[in-house]
C-alpha positions as protocol buffer text, in pm:
chain_id: "A"
residue {
  index: 1
  type: MET
  ca { x: 162 y: -759 z: -409 }
}
residue {
  index: 2
  type: ILE
  ca { x: 428 y: -511 z: -521 }
}
residue {
  index: 3
  type: ALA
  ca { x: 633 y: -214 z: -402 }
}
residue {
  index: 4
  type: VAL
  ca { x: 857 y: 27 z: -592 }
}
residue {
  index: 5
  type: GLN
  ca { x: 1174 y: 205 z: -478 }
}
residue {
  index: 6
  type: GLY
  ca { x: 1251 y: 360 z: -819 }
}
residue {
  index: 7
  type: LYS
  ca { x: 1562 y: 151 z: -884 }
}
residue {
  index: 8
  type: PHE
  ca { x: 1392 y: -168 z: -770 }
}
residue {
  index: 9
  type: LEU
  ca { x: 1053 y: -338 z: -773 }
}
residue {
  index: 10
  type: TYR
  ca { x: 968 y: -592 z: -500 }
}
residue {
  index: 11
  type: VAL
  ca { x: 705 y: -856 z: -574 }
}
residue {
  index: 12
  type: THR
  ca { x: 589 y: -1135 z: -344 }
}
residue {
  index: 13
  type: THR
  ca { x: 416 y: -1456 z: -435 }
}
residue {
  index: 14
  type: HIS
  ca { x: 293 y: -1700 z: -168 }
}
residue {
  index: 15
  type: SER
  ca { x: 642 y: -1836 z: -100 }
}
residue {
  index: 16
  type: SER
  ca { x: 901 y: -1600 z: -252 }
}
residue {
  index: 17
  type: LEU
  ca { x: 1004 y: -1236 z: -276 }
}
residue {
  index: 18
  type: PHE
  ca { x: 1143 y: -1130 z: -615 }
}
residue {
  index: 19
  type: ILE
  ca { x: 1360 y: -821 z: -673 }
}
residue {
  index: 20
  type: PHE
  ca { x: 1354 y: -655 z: -1017 }
}
residue {
  index: 21
  type: ARG
  ca { x: 1570 y: -368 z: -1141 }
}
residue {
  index: 22
  type: ILE
  ca { x: 1362 y: -99 z: -1315 }
}
residue {
  index: 23
  type: ASP
  ca { x: 1509 y: 4 z: -1651 }
}
residue {
  index: 24
  type: SER
  ca { x: 1489 y: 357 z: -1795 }
}
residue {
  index: 25
  type: ASP
  ca { x: 1190 y: 268 z: -2017 }
}
residue {
  index: 26
  type: GLY
  ca { x: 999 y: 111 z: -1726 }
}
residue {
  index: 27
  type: SER
  ca { x: 1074 y: -249 z: -1823 }
}
residue {
  index: 28
  type: LEU
  ca { x: 1193 y: -492 z: -1553 }
}
residue {
  index: 29
  type: THR
  ca { x: 1505 y: -709 z: -1515 }
}
residue {
  index: 30
  type: ALA
  ca { x: 1534 y: -983 z: -1250 }
}
residue {
  index: 31
  type: ALA
  ca { x: 1784 y: -885 z: -975 }
}
residue {
  index: 32
  type: GLY
  ca { x: 1739 y: -1151 z: -708 }
}
residue {
  index: 33
  type: SER
  ca { x: 1497 y: -1330 z: -476 }
}
residue {
  index: 34
  type: ARG
  ca { x: 1454 y: -1454 z: -119 }
}
residue {
  index: 35
  type: SER
  ca { x: 1195 y: -1638 z: 87 }
}
residue {
  index: 36
  type: THR
  ca { x: 901 y: -1408 z: 149 }
}
residue {
  index: 37
  type: PRO
  ca { x: 889 y: -1223 z: 483 }
}
residue {
  index: 38
  type: ASN
  ca { x: 510 y: -1243 z: 504 }
}
residue {
  index: 39
  type: ASN
  ca { x: 396 y: -1564 z: 330 }
}
residue {
  index: 40
  type: GLY
  ca { x: 217 y: -1364 z: 61 }
}
residue {
  index: 41
  type: GLY
  ca { x: -22 y: -1191 z: 300 }
}
residue {
  index: 42
  type: GLY
  ca { x: -61 y: -836 z: 423 }
}
residue {
  index: 43
  type: GLN
  ca { x: 114 y: -549 z: 250 }
}
residue {
  index: 44
  type: PHE
  ca { x: 453 y: -388 z: 191 }
}
residue {
  index: 45
  type: VAL
  ca { x: 493 y: -34 z: 329 }
}
residue {
  index: 46
  type: LEU
  ca { x: 782 y: 185 z: 212 }
}
residue {
  index: 47
  type: ASP
  ca { x: 886 y: 496 z: 403 }
}
residue {
  index: 48
  type: ARG
  ca { x: 940 y: 829 z: 222 }
}
residue {
  index: 49
  type: SER
  ca { x: 1320 y: 808 z: 255 }
}
residue {
  index: 50
  type: GLN
  ca { x: 1301 y: 469 z: 82 }
}
residue {
  index: 51
  type: ASN
  ca { x: 1557 y: 334 z: 327 }
}
residue {
  index: 52
  type: PHE
  ca { x: 1308 y: 111 z: 510 }
}
residue {
  index: 53
  type: LEU
  ca { x: 1051 y: -148 z: 405 }
}
residue {
  index: 54
  type: TYR
  ca { x: 782 y: -299 z: 630 }
}
residue {
  index: 55
  type: ALA
  ca { x: 609 y: -633 z: 567 }
}
residue {
  index: 56
  type: LEU
  ca { x: 273 y: -668 z: 740 }
}
residue {
  index: 57
  type: ALA
  ca { x: 100 y: -984 z: 869 }
}
residue {
  index: 58
  type: VAL
  ca { x: 386 y: -1227 z: 934 }
}
residue {
  index: 59
  type: PRO
  ca { x: 468 y: -1325 z: 1197 }
}
residue {
  index: 60
  type: ARG
  ca { x: 99 y: -1296 z: 1270 }
}
residue {
  index: 61
  type: GLY
  ca { x: 41 y: -1010 z: 1511 }
}
residue {
  index: 62
  type: ALA
  ca { x: 359 y: -828 z: 1406 }
}
residue {
  index: 63
  type: ILE
  ca { x: 520 y: -599 z: 1151 }
}
residue {
  index: 64
  type: SER
  ca { x: 856 y: -706 z: 1005 }
}
residue {
  index: 65
  type: GLY
  ca { x: 1095 y: -417 z: 929 }
}
residue {
  index: 66
  type: PHE
  ca { x: 1387 y: -416 z: 682 }
}
residue {
  index: 67
  type: ARG
  ca { x: 1663 y: -176 z: 582 }
}
residue {
  index: 68
  type: ILE
  ca { x: 1710 y: -147 z: 203 }
}
residue {
  index: 69
  type: ASP
  ca { x: 2056 y: -165 z: 42 }
}
residue {
  index: 70
  type: SER
  ca { x: 2036 y: 120 z: -212 }
}
residue {
  index: 71
  type: SER
  ca { x: 2289 y: -39 z: -450 }
}
residue {
  index: 72
  type: SER
  ca { x: 2163 y: -399 z: -463 }
}
residue {
  index: 73
  type: GLY
  ca { x: 1806 y: -378 z: -329 }
}
residue {
  index: 74
  type: ALA
  ca { x: 1888 y: -643 z: -66 }
}
residue {
  index: 75
  type: LEU
  ca { x: 1694 y: -639 z: 264 }
}
residue {
  index: 76
  type: THR
  ca { x: 1833 y: -672 z: 619 }
}
residue {
  index: 77
  type: ASP
  ca { x: 1632 y: -687 z: 943 }
}
residue {
  index: 78
  type: ILE
  ca { x: 1579 y: -369 z: 1149 }
}
residue {
  index: 79
  type: ALA
  ca { x: 1691 y: -414 z: 1512 }
}
residue {
  index: 80
  type: GLY
  ca { x: 1395 y: -525 z: 1723 }
}
residue {
  index: 81
  type: SER
  ca { x: 1195 y: -657 z: 1427 }
}
residue {
  index: 82
  type: PRO
  ca { x: 932 y: -802 z: 1420 }
}
residue {
  index: 83
  type: PHE
  ca { x: 729 y: -534 z: 1603 }
}
residue {
  index: 84
  type: PRO
  ca { x: 407 y: -651 z: 1779 }
}
residue {
  index: 85
  type: THR
  ca { x: 69 y: -495 z: 1696 }
}
residue {
  index: 86
  type: ASP
  ca { x: -44 y: -558 z: 2054 }
}
residue {
  index: 87
  type: PRO
  ca { x: 196 y: -557 z: 2355 }
}
residue {
  index: 88
  type: ASN
  ca { x: -19 y: -824 z: 2523 }
}
residue {
  index: 89
  type: PHE
  ca { x: 88 y: -1082 z: 2262 }
}
residue {
  index: 90
  type: THR
  ca { x: 439 y: -1199 z: 2170 }
}
residue {
  index: 91
  type: PRO
  ca { x: 471 y: -1265 z: 1794 }
}
residue {
  index: 92
  type: PRO
  ca { x: 401 y: -1492 z: 1627 }
}
residue {
  index: 93
  type: SER
  ca { x: 56 y: -1523 z: 1784 }
}
residue {
  index: 94
  type: GLU
  ca { x: -268 y: -1639 z: 1625 }
}
residue {
  index: 95
  type: MET
  ca { x: -454 y: -1444 z: 1896 }
}
residue {
  index: 96
  type: ALA
  ca { x: -294 y: -1106 z: 1818 }
}
residue {
  index: 97
  type: PRO
  ca { x: -450 y: -852 z: 1579 }
}
residue {
  index: 98
  type: ALA
  ca { x: -303 y: -907 z: 1230 }
}
residue {
  index: 99
  type: PRO
  ca { x: -169 y: -599 z: 1045 }
}
residue {
  index: 100
  type: ILE
  ca { x: -338 y: -570 z: 704 }
}
residue {
  index: 101
  type: PHE
  ca { x: -250 y: -234 z: 543 }
}
residue {
  index: 102
  type: GLY
  ca { x: -38 y: 65 z: 637 }
}
residue {
  index: 103
  type: ALA
  ca { x: 112 y: 400 z: 535 }
}
residue {
  index: 104
  type: VAL
  ca { x: 409 y: 597 z: 670 }
}
residue {
  index: 105
  type: HIS
  ca { x: 368 y: 975 z: 715 }
}
residue {
  index: 106
  type: PRO
  ca { x: 607 y: 1161 z: 479 }
}
residue {
  index: 107
  type: SER
  ca { x: 795 y: 1303 z: 779 }
}
residue {
  index: 108
  type: GLY
  ca { x: 879 y: 946 z: 878 }
}
residue {
  index: 109
  type: ALA
  ca { x: 771 y: 1020 z: 1235 }
}
residue {
  index: 110
  type: TYR
  ca { x: 480 y: 777 z: 1246 }
}
residue {
  index: 111
  type: MET
  ca { x: 289 y: 511 z: 1056 }
}
residue {
  index: 112
  type: TRP
  ca { x: -80 y: 418 z: 1032 }
}
residue {
  index: 113
  type: VAL
  ca { x: -170 y: 47 z: 1034 }
}
residue {
  index: 114
  type: SER
  ca { x: -512 y: -117 z: 1003 }
}
residue {
  index: 115
  type: VAL
  ca { x: -533 y: -441 z: 1200 }
}
residue {
  index: 116
  type: ALA
  ca { x: -785 y: -729 z: 1213 }
}
residue {
  index: 117
  type: PRO
  ca { x: -959 y: -919 z: 1353 }
}
residue {
  index: 118
  type: PHE
  ca { x: -1040 y: -720 z: 1662 }
}
residue {
  index: 119
  type: ARG
  ca { x: -1382 y: -749 z: 1825 }
}
residue {
  index: 120
  type: GLY
  ca { x: -1529 y: -834 z: 1485 }
}
residue {
  index: 121
  type: GLY
  ca { x: -1386 y: -545 z: 1282 }
}
residue {
  index: 122
  type: LEU
  ca { x: -1081 y: -348 z: 1169 }
}
residue {
  index: 123
  type: ARG
  ca { x: -915 y: -80 z: 1378 }
}
residue {
  index: 124
  type: VAL
  ca { x: -655 y: 180 z: 1282 }
}
residue {
  index: 125
  type: GLU
  ca { x: -345 y: 224 z: 1499 }
}
residue {
  index: 126
  type: VAL
  ca { x: -59 y: 477 z: 1494 }
}
residue {
  index: 127
  type: PHE
  ca { x: 301 y: 359 z: 1542 }
}
residue {
  index: 128
  type: ASP
  ca { x: 578 y: 609 z: 1617 }
}
residue {
  index: 129
  type: ARG
  ca { x: 914 y: 549 z: 1441 }
}
residue {
  index: 130
  type: ASP
  ca { x: 1271 y: 616 z: 1554 }
}
residue {
  index: 131
  type: SER
  ca { x: 1563 y: 709 z: 1327 }
}
residue {
  index: 132
  type: ASN
  ca { x: 1656 y: 342 z: 1284 }
}
residue {
  index: 133
  type: GLY
  ca { x: 1309 y: 250 z: 1154 }
}
residue {
  index: 134
  type: ALA
  ca { x: 1194 y: 75 z: 1474 }
}
residue {
  index: 135
  type: LEU
  ca { x: 819 y: 96 z: 1554 }
}
residue {
  index: 136
  type: ILE
  ca { x: 647 y: 169 z: 1886 }
}
residue {
  index: 137
  type: ALA
  ca { x: 266 y: 155 z: 1916 }
}
residue {
  index: 138
  type: ARG
  ca { x: 128 y: 495 z: 2023 }
}
residue {
  index: 139
  type: SER
  ca { x: -78 y: 459 z: 2338 }
}
residue {
  index: 140
  type: GLY
  ca { x: -446 y: 543 z: 2292 }
}
residue {
  index: 141
  type: SER
  ca { x: -418 y: 578 z: 1913 }
}
residue {
  index: 142
  type: ALA
  ca { x: -651 y: 292 z: 1813 }
}
residue {
  index: 143
  type: ARG
  ca { x: -969 y: 401 z: 1634 }
}
residue {
  index: 144
  type: TYR
  ca { x: -1247 y: 159 z: 1542 }
}
residue {
  index: 145
  type: THR
  ca { x: -1402 y: 136 z: 1198 }
}
residue {
  index: 146
  type: ALA
  ca { x: -1754 y: 148 z: 1341 }
}
residue {
  index: 147
  type: ASP
  ca { x: -1717 y: 521 z: 1402 }
}
residue {
  index: 148
  type: TYR
  ca { x: -1405 y: 598 z: 1200 }
}
residue {
  index: 149
  type: LYS
  ca { x: -1497 y: 470 z: 853 }
}
residue {
  index: 150
  type: VAL
  ca { x: -1134 y: 407 z: 748 }
}
residue {
  index: 151
  type: GLY
  ca { x: -1114 y: 88 z: 542 }
}
residue {
  index: 152
  type: PRO
  ca { x: -807 y: -124 z: 474 }
}
residue {
  index: 153
  type: GLY
  ca { x: -664 y: 25 z: 152 }
}
residue {
  index: 154
  type: PHE
  ca { x: -553 y: 378 z: 245 }
}
residue {
  index: 155
  type: SER
  ca { x: -259 y: 600 z: 141 }
}
residue {
  index: 156
  type: VAL
  ca { x: -116 y: 937 z: 251 }
}
residue {
  index: 157
  type: ASP
  ca { x: -37 y: 1226 z: 14 }
}
residue {
  index: 158
  type: PRO
  ca { x: 328 y: 1342 z: -23 }
}
residue {
  index: 159
  type: GLY
  ca { x: 259 y: 1652 z: 187 }
}
residue {
  index: 160
  type: GLY
  ca { x: 116 y: 1446 z: 472 }
}
residue {
  index: 161
  type: ASN
  ca { x: -201 y: 1656 z: 483 }
}
residue {
  index: 162
  type: PHE
  ca { x: -453 y: 1405 z: 347 }
}
residue {
  index: 163
  type: VAL
  ca { x: -522 y: 1033 z: 373 }
}
residue {
  index: 164
  type: VAL
  ca { x: -729 y: 875 z: 96 }
}
residue {
  index: 165
  type: ASP
  ca { x: -901 y: 540 z: 143 }
}
residue {
  index: 166
  type: ALA
  ca { x: -1082 y: 316 z: -106 }
}
residue {
  index: 167
  type: THR
  ca { x: -1338 y: 70 z: 22 }
}
residue {
  index: 168
  type: GLY
  ca { x: -1605 y: -126 z: -157 }
}
residue {
  index: 169
  type: ASP
  ca { x: -1666 y: -372 z: 126 }
}
residue {
  index: 170
  type: THR
  ca { x: -2005 y: -299 z: 282 }
}
residue {
  index: 171
  type: SER
  ca { x: -2017 y: -635 z: 462 }
}
residue {
  index: 172
  type: GLN
  ca { x: -1752 y: -562 z: 727 }
}
residue {
  index: 173
  type: GLU
  ca { x: -1855 y: -572 z: 1091 }
}
residue {
  index: 174
  type: PRO
  ca { x: -1924 y: -347 z: 1263 }
}
residue {
  index: 175
  type: ALA
  ca { x: -2082 y: -221 z: 939 }
}
residue {
  index: 176
  type: PRO
  ca { x: -2177 y: -22 z: 749 }
}
residue {
  index: 177
  type: PHE
  ca { x: -1862 y: 74 z: 560 }
}
residue {
  index: 178
  type: PRO
  ca { x: -1907 y: 346 z: 298 }
}
residue {
  index: 179
  type: SER
  ca { x: -1825 y: 239 z: -58 }
}
residue {
  index: 180
  type: GLY
  ca { x: -1610 y: 470 z: -267 }
}
residue {
  index: 181
  type: VAL
  ca { x: -1298 y: 687 z: -242 }
}
residue {
  index: 182
  type: LEU
  ca { x: -1282 y: 863 z: 95 }
}
residue {
  index: 183
  type: VAL
  ca { x: -1069 y: 1167 z: 185 }
}
residue {
  index: 184
  type: TYR
  ca { x: -951 y: 1261 z: 537 }
}
residue {
  index: 185
  type: THR
  ca { x: -748 y: 1550 z: 674 }
}
residue {
  index: 186
  type: ASN
  ca { x: -455 y: 1460 z: 900 }
}
residue {
  index: 187
  type: SER
  ca { x: -335 y: 1624 z: 1221 }
}
residue {
  index: 188
  type: GLY
  ca { x: -47 y: 1444 z: 1389 }
}
residue {
  index: 189
  type: GLY
  ca { x: -190 y: 1105 z: 1294 }
}
residue {
  index: 190
  type: ASN
  ca { x: -551 y: 1187 z: 1386 }
}
residue {
  index: 191
  type: LEU
  ca { x: -780 y: 1168 z: 1081 }
}
residue {
  index: 192
  type: THR
  ca { x: -1100 y: 1361 z: 1007 }
}
residue {
  index: 193
  type: PHE
  ca { x: -1335 y: 1251 z: 725 }
}
residue {
  index: 194
  type: ILE
  ca { x: -1418 y: 1531 z: 475 }
}
residue {
  index: 195
  type: SER
  ca { x: -1548 y: 1385 z: 145 }
}
residue {
  index: 196
  type: GLU
  ca { x: -1641 y: 1078 z: -61 }
}
residue {
  index: 197
  type: SER
  ca { x: -1620 y: 1019 z: -439 }
}
residue {
  index: 198
  type: SER
  ca { x: -1759 y: 738 z: -654 }
}
residue {
  index: 199
  type: ALA
  ca { x: -1528 y: 468 z: -791 }
}
residue {
  index: 200
  type: GLY
  ca { x: -1540 y: 148 z: -997 }
}
residue {
  index: 201
  type: ALA
  ca { x: -1675 y: -185 z: -876 }
}
residue {
  index: 202
  type: GLN
  ca { x: -1521 y: -268 z: -534 }
}
residue {
  index: 203
  type: PRO
  ca { x: -1241 y: -10 z: -503 }
}
residue {
  index: 204
  type: ALA
  ca { x: -963 y: -161 z: -294 }
}
residue {
  index: 205
  type: MET
  ca { x: -620 y: 9 z: -290 }
}
residue {
  index: 206
  type: VAL
  ca { x: -498 y: 370 z: -321 }
}
residue {
  index: 207
  type: THR
  ca { x: -168 y: 514 z: -448 }
}
residue {
  index: 208
  type: PHE
  ca { x: -67 y: 880 z: -484 }
}
residue {
  index: 209
  type: ASP
  ca { x: 168 y: 993 z: -757 }
}
residue {
  index: 210
  type: ARG
  ca { x: 485 y: 1149 z: -616 }
}
residue {
  index: 211
  type: SER
  ca { x: 369 y: 1507 z: -677 }
}
residue {
  index: 212
  type: GLY
  ca { x: 43 y: 1447 z: -490 }
}
residue {
  index: 213
  type: SER
  ca { x: -150 y: 1567 z: -797 }
}
residue {
  index: 214
  type: PHE
  ca { x: -312 y: 1233 z: -879 }
}
residue {
  index: 215
  type: VAL
  ca { x: -480 y: 954 z: -682 }
}
residue {
  index: 216
  type: LEU
  ca { x: -490 y: 604 z: -836 }
}
residue {
  index: 217
  type: VAL
  ca { x: -740 y: 343 z: -715 }
}
residue {
  index: 218
  type: THR
  ca { x: -768 y: -28 z: -801 }
}
residue {
  index: 219
  type: ASN
  ca { x: -1117 y: -163 z: -876 }
}
residue {
  index: 220
  type: VAL
  ca { x: -1126 y: -537 z: -800 }
}
residue {
  index: 221
  type: ILE
  ca { x: -1454 y: -638 z: -967 }
}
residue {
  index: 222
  type: SER
  ca { x: -1440 y: -403 z: -1267 }
}
residue {
  index: 223
  type: LYS
  ca { x: -1068 y: -498 z: -1310 }
}
residue {
  index: 224
  type: ASN
  ca { x: -928 y: -156 z: -1387 }
}
residue {
  index: 225
  type: ILE
  ca { x: -763 y: 151 z: -1234 }
}
residue {
  index: 226
  type: SER
  ca { x: -941 y: 480 z: -1164 }
}
residue {
  index: 227
  type: VAL
  ca { x: -733 y: 800 z: -1165 }
}
residue {
  index: 228
  type: TYR
  ca { x: -837 y: 1125 z: -993 }
}
residue {
  index: 229
  type: LYS
  ca { x: -694 y: 1476 z: -994 }
}
residue {
  index: 230
  type: MET
  ca { x: -652 y: 1602 z: -636 }
}
residue {
  index: 231
  type: GLU
  ca { x: -701 y: 1972 z: -560 }
}
residue {
  index: 232
  type: THR
  ca { x: -525 y: 2156 z: -276 }
}
residue {
  index: 233
  type: SER
  ca { x: -854 y: 2139 z: -83 }
}
residue {
  index: 234
  type: GLY
  ca { x: -853 y: 1758 z: -103 }
}
residue {
  index: 235
  type: ALA
  ca { x: -1135 y: 1747 z: -358 }
}
residue {
  index: 236
  type: LEU
  ca { x: -1110 y: 1467 z: -619 }
}
residue {
  index: 237
  type: THR
  ca { x: -1206 y: 1482 z: -989 }
}
residue {
  index: 238
  type: GLU
  ca { x: -1176 y: 1174 z: -1213 }
}
residue {
  index: 239
  type: VAL
  ca { x: -946 y: 1241 z: -1512 }
}
residue {
  index: 240
  type: PRO
  ca { x: -1064 y: 1200 z: -1875 }
}
residue {
  index: 241
  type: GLY
  ca { x: -1035 y: 839 z: -1998 }
}
residue {
  index: 242
  type: SER
  ca { x: -1043 y: 690 z: -1649 }
}
residue {
  index: 243
  type: PRO
  ca { x: -1061 y: 402 z: -1562 }
}
residue {
  index: 244
  type: PHE
  ca { x: -754 y: 251 z: -1734 }
}
residue {
  index: 245
  type: GLY
  ca { x: -593 y: -95 z: -1771 }
}
residue {
  index: 246
  type: SER
  ca { x: -915 y: -278 z: -1851 }
}
residue {
  index: 247
  type: GLY
  ca { x: -896 y: -650 z: -1765 }
}
residue {
  index: 248
  type: ALA
  ca { x: -568 y: -624 z: -1570 }
}
residue {
  index: 249
  type: ASP
  ca { x: -721 y: -741 z: -1239 }
}
residue {
  index: 250
  type: PRO
  ca { x: -507 y: -501 z: -1031 }
}
residue {
  index: 251
  type: THR
  ca { x: -496 y: -573 z: -657 }
}
residue {
  index: 252
  type: GLN
  ca { x: -221 y: -331 z: -552 }
}
residue {
  index: 253
  type: LEU
  ca { x: -31 y: -42 z: -712 }
}
residue {
  index: 254
  type: ALA
  ca { x: 322 y: 93 z: -671 }
}
residue {
  index: 255
  type: GLN
  ca { x: 505 y: 387 z: -832 }
}
residue {
  index: 256
  type: ALA
  ca { x: 860 y: 445 z: -953 }
}
residue {
  index: 257
  type: GLY
  ca { x: 910 y: 796 z: -1090 }
}
residue {
  index: 258
  type: SER
  ca { x: 661 y: 837 z: -1374 }
}
residue {
  index: 259
  type: PHE
  ca { x: 586 y: 462 z: -1387 }
}
residue {
  index: 260
  type: ILE
  ca { x: 298 y: 279 z: -1216 }
}
residue {
  index: 261
  type: TYR
  ca { x: 297 y: -99 z: -1159 }
}
residue {
  index: 262
  type: SER
  ca { x: 2 y: -320 z: -1064 }
}
residue {
  index: 263
  type: ALA
  ca { x: 3 y: -669 z: -912 }
}
residue {
  index: 264
  type: ASN
  ca { x: -253 y: -880 z: -1100 }
}
residue {
  index: 265
  type: GLN
  ca { x: -345 y: -1184 z: -888 }
}
residue {
  index: 266
  type: GLU
  ca { x: -595 y: -1344 z: -1125 }
}
residue {
  index: 267
  type: SER
  ca { x: -366 y: -1336 z: -1431 }
}
residue {
  index: 268
  type: GLY
  ca { x: -51 y: -1396 z: -1222 }
}
residue {
  index: 269
  type: ASP
  ca { x: 156 y: -1110 z: -1363 }
}
residue {
  index: 270
  type: VAL
  ca { x: 259 y: -746 z: -1316 }
}
residue {
  index: 271
  type: SER
  ca { x: 143 y: -463 z: -1545 }
}
residue {
  index: 272
  type: GLY
  ca { x: 349 y: -147 z: -1597 }
}
residue {
  index: 273
  type: TYR
  ca { x: 220 y: 195 z: -1708 }
}
residue {
  index: 274
  type: HIS
  ca { x: 361 y: 538 z: -1777 }
}
residue {
  index: 275
  type: LEU
  ca { x: 171 y: 807 z: -1585 }
}
residue {
  index: 276
  type: GLU
  ca { x: 118 y: 1094 z: -1828 }
}
residue {
  index: 277
  type: THR
  ca { x: 106 y: 1460 z: -1720 }
}
residue {
  index: 278
  type: ASN
  ca { x: -275 y: 1461 z: -1758 }
}
residue {
  index: 279
  type: GLY
  ca { x: -313 y: 1154 z: -1534 }
}
residue {
  index: 280
  type: SER
  ca { x: -374 y: 898 z: -1809 }
}
residue {
  index: 281
  type: LEU
  ca { x: -193 y: 560 z: -1806 }
}
residue {
  index: 282
  type: THR
  ca { x: 1 y: 415 z: -2104 }
}
residue {
  index: 283
  type: PRO
  ca { x: 139 y: 54 z: -2097 }
}
residue {
  index: 284
  type: VAL
  ca { x: 522 y: 23 z: -2087 }
}
residue {
  index: 285
  type: PRO
  ca { x: 725 y: -214 z: -2311 }
}
residue {
  index: 286
  type: GLY
  ca { x: 703 y: -581 z: -2209 }
}
residue {
  index: 287
  type: SER
  ca { x: 391 y: -532 z: -1998 }
}
residue {
  index: 288
  type: PRO
  ca { x: 252 y: -747 z: -1843 }
}
residue {
  index: 289
  type: LEU
  ca { x: 546 y: -935 z: -1687 }
}
residue {
  index: 290
  type: THR
  ca { x: 514 y: -1292 z: -1558 }
}
residue {
  index: 291
  type: VAL
  ca { x: 682 y: -1327 z: -1216 }
}
residue {
  index: 292
  type: GLY
  ca { x: 676 y: -1704 z: -1163 }
}
residue {
  index: 293
  type: GLY
  ca { x: 380 y: -1716 z: -927 }
}
residue {
  index: 294
  type: THR
  ca { x: 75 y: -1522 z: -816 }
}
residue {
  index: 295
  type: PRO
  ca { x: 186 y: -1168 z: -716 }
}
residue {
  index: 296
  type: TYR
  ca { x: 49 y: -1065 z: -376 }
}
residue {
  index: 297
  type: LEU
  ca { x: 268 y: -770 z: -276 }
}
residue {
  index: 298
  type: ILE
  ca { x: 447 y: -509 z: -484 }
}
residue {
  index: 299
  type: VAL
  ca { x: 668 y: -218 z: -377 }
}
residue {
  index: 300
  type: GLY
  ca { x: 924 y: -9 z: -565 }
}
residue {
  index: 301
  type: VAL
  ca { x: 1241 y: 172 z: -458 }
}
residue {
  index: 302
  type: HIS
  ca { x: 1399 y: 475 z: -633 }
}
């Protein structure tokens, strides 16, 4: 998968983490690598300040936290990392709930994380954050998917008012999961479901553009990216020409300025797009980029 910090793009394969510098035209230049902090599983979560990066799933039952060097993109451990998902288990633990996906509230005060397995299904937890990026599980915050409906691939808007989730998995227990793009209002980390929109075949991951005007969703089976215009009410309308990137097999998205990058596991590369003012996506020069392995995680840093 991938993550973007604007200056840098982070991509993990099963065994390595690659750092790329993002050029002015959206093309990528290799800037370093290290052994992966999460063995290719889970997800990268970047906070709004872009000073901290979290790797979910490894050690199992924990969240690994890193401080980002803004000049080189290098990562150093946050004090106290890794942070356990369950205080009853010391990481690494095969018995502990594994963190799968997450999102940090724009204020930086807290972070949502979906964990599994737990009594046969996902649950969503809230972790409070201190100024050094350390995480503390909020007591009583866990909500179960049986009555909560939040699937694994959610994202929070830049204003922190809405959480959007994409789920096409109707087989999860305790089912049923809804299938589509789901919108929730947020109050201090507590989420309330308000609407659902249709998507492509098996929607999986959600990314907001930095203005909060557009919502981008990966469709695993239809192998493309749906783009929606988001109104101030939280209502979603698919933009003309959507879905985009046909055949790219996107599994996760990340944004750097006006550029969007997708990790393509089946083809083993990363696609880059320019996000136009109307929400349409245009491929950038050199796209797709081969990264030397199957990309699992992607995150970008400004």
